[in-house]
N, C-alpha and C positions, 0 to 999 in steps of 0.2 A: 666559773663553774659553778657559783650557788645561783646565781639568776637561772641559767638552762636546766638546771634539777628544779628548781623552783614552777619553772614555766610549764613543766611535762609532768610534773602533780596537777597544776592547774587545769591540762588542758585533760588530763584522765581522770581529776574528781568532775568535770563538767561535762563530761559523756560517761560518768557512773561508771567507769572501769575502777577495780582494786587492785589489779593486778601494776607492777612496777614497768619502769619503761626498758629494761631489756628485755632480751630476749627469754621465751618461753621458758619456765623449768622442766627440766628434763624427769620423765615417769621416775616414780620407785626403781629402784635394780631388784631383780628378782630373785628374792631367794630359795635357798633347799637344803632340802628335809634327808634323811634317811627314810626306809621302809618300817612299819611300827605293824608288821600283818598282826589282825584282832578275829577276826573274821571265825563262820565256822570249819571246818575241815570238811573235804567234799566227800570222803568217804567211800569214794566207787572201785571194786575190787574186780574186777574182767576176771570172768575165768580162764582158762589157760587152754592159748589159741584162739579165742573167742573177742570179737569187737564188742563192744555196749552199746546194745541199741541206744536208737536215736533218741529213743521217746527217751530216756534216762540223762542224755545228757544236762551241765548246767547251765544255768542263764546266763552267758559270759556277761551281761551286763551288773551281775550281784558275785563276780570275782574280784572289784576292786570295790569298797565302800567309799562314801563319799569323805569318812573319817582318815582313811587309810590314803587316800588320792592327797587329804592335806597335813599328812607327815611330813611326804617329798615336795611338794607345795604347798608351801601354808598359805601364800595370798592367795591361792583362787575362789573365786566366788563365780556364784552364778553354775554349780555343776549342772550338767544333762548329761544324762548315759540314754546313746541309741544304741535300740539292736540292729545286726547285720546279721543277714540271714546269710548261711553257710553251705554250702553244697557238699555232700563227702560222697567218694567213689571209692570201693573195694580197691584197699591197698596192697593187698596178701594175694600174690601172683599164684601161689601154690592153693586155693582153694577159692570155692564160690563163695560169693558175699552170703552171711547169713539174713534172714528176710528181716529188715527194719535195722539193718547195720549201714545201707546207706540212702540217698535222699539229703532232702531242704532241713535243714535246722534253722527255723525261721531266730530263735536269738543264741545261736552258735560265737556270732560275735559281738562285740558293742564299741562304740566307739563313743570316750568321753570327753566332751566339751564344757571348756571353760575360760575364762578369762584373769590374765594376768596384768598387772599394771604397765602402762601406757597403751595407744593406740585407739582413743576414742574414749574411756570414760569407764565403769567399772561394767555397764550394760552390751558392752561389746566383746562374742566370742572372736579371740585369738588364738588358742593353743587345744593342743587336744591328744589323745592316744587312742590306739583303736587296739584292741585283745582280740583275737581270734583262734579258736580251737580248730588245728587242722587234723587228731587223731584222740581217740579215747580206745583202747584196746589191751590187751593183755601186752605188758611191757617189754617181752620178746617182739611181740613187731612191730611197736613203739617203736622200738630200738633199730631196725632192719628198716623200718620204713626213713629214721631220721638220720640215719648212717647214709642211705641215698639219696635223700635231700639237700646235705652235707656234703656229699661228692660232686655232685651235678653243680650246687652254686659255688664250691669252690674254685672253681674253675675263672670266677666273676671278678672284674675291678673292684676291687676295693672289699673284696675279703678278708673280715678278719675272725678268726676263731677264738671264743670266749673262754672255751671250757665250760670248769665250773664259778667262775669269776665271778657270773650276776645271779647264785644263790641255787640255782637247778642245777640240775644234772650235770647239762649243757648245755651251752649258745654259740650261735656266731651268728654273726650280722655280715648285708653285704649292703655297700655304700648305691644311693638311687636318689632318681630326680627329685624327689621330696622329702629326703632323709634318707637314716637306714632304716633297713628291713631285717627285721631282729626273726631270728627261728631257735626253739627252746624245746628240750626234750625233759620230763618229768615222769619219771614212771609209769604210768597208764595213757601220759598224756602226752601230745606234743602240741606246740600253740604258738603264733605269730602275734609281734610288737609293732607296730609300726607310728609315728606321732608326728609334730613340727609345733613352732610357734613365731608369731610371728610380734609377740609383745617388744615393745622398745626396751621393757626397762629387760630384757634377759641380754640382746646386743642392739647397739645404739644402731639405728639404721646412719648410711654416711647421707655426706649431703647431697641436693641435688645436680652438685657440680662435679660430683664423683665420678671419677674411673670405672670402667666396667670391671677389671679388674680388683678395682676394692671394693665395688658390689658384691663378686663371688666372693673376694675373703669374706667380710662378714657374711653371708648367707652359707658358707662352709662354715664359717665356725658359731654359729647357731644350730647348726644340723648336729657339730658332735657335740657342744653342750646339750640341745638334749635329749639327745641319745644315752649320752655318759653321766648326766644329772637325773633324768626322768623316766628312760625306759628300759635302765639298768633295776632302780628302784620297784617300777609297776611286775619287772621279774622277779626280781625278791619277792612281792607280793601275792602275786599270783603263784608263784612258785611252789611258797610256804603255804596256799590253800590245797592244796593238790594232796600231798601228802599228810 
């Protein structure tokens, strides 16, 4: 036993390696925290029966600051904010859209990308979430739109009514191919969330000889954990900024 260990250390020293002879050390486990909203309130107050002009919509990349992000994923490194264009249609069937309330919002959505432990080191982006504002209008109009969206999605497989458990007035989720898609209502806003992570520190990947069922189980566990631990805190952070 001693001789084998000595031979191993001698070989490693000869090639200049500093690691031991065992398997590669697994990455640190991903840690999660709770939302700590700290940014300014948006303060938009739509007129009764009206939608807010697109020129007044908030920049979605400012809905979660880096400090707020690290409150619920404290190990996040290399955070990037990437604007996502959103196209808004008239969702009020009882009236024509007011000028300037439909069209493209260049920064109506934002993808937040960052790195968590595992998968190639600190410079590899392996995790993300996206926030998209989909309506900004009189709360009564938004409530009607949200109720209609929820009714349509309620028949989908994997639908889950989250009610007010995520801090916003109402939320629901639908399991998708790449993880859950979440829709929430908060006063004059409707917004959507989605995201994913391939960080090994989140859920270890099954080995190369794993069965398909084991890979599917690991993927499902990863998606559920990301939804429960990250998207829920994004909703709390964004929702707090909206009212």
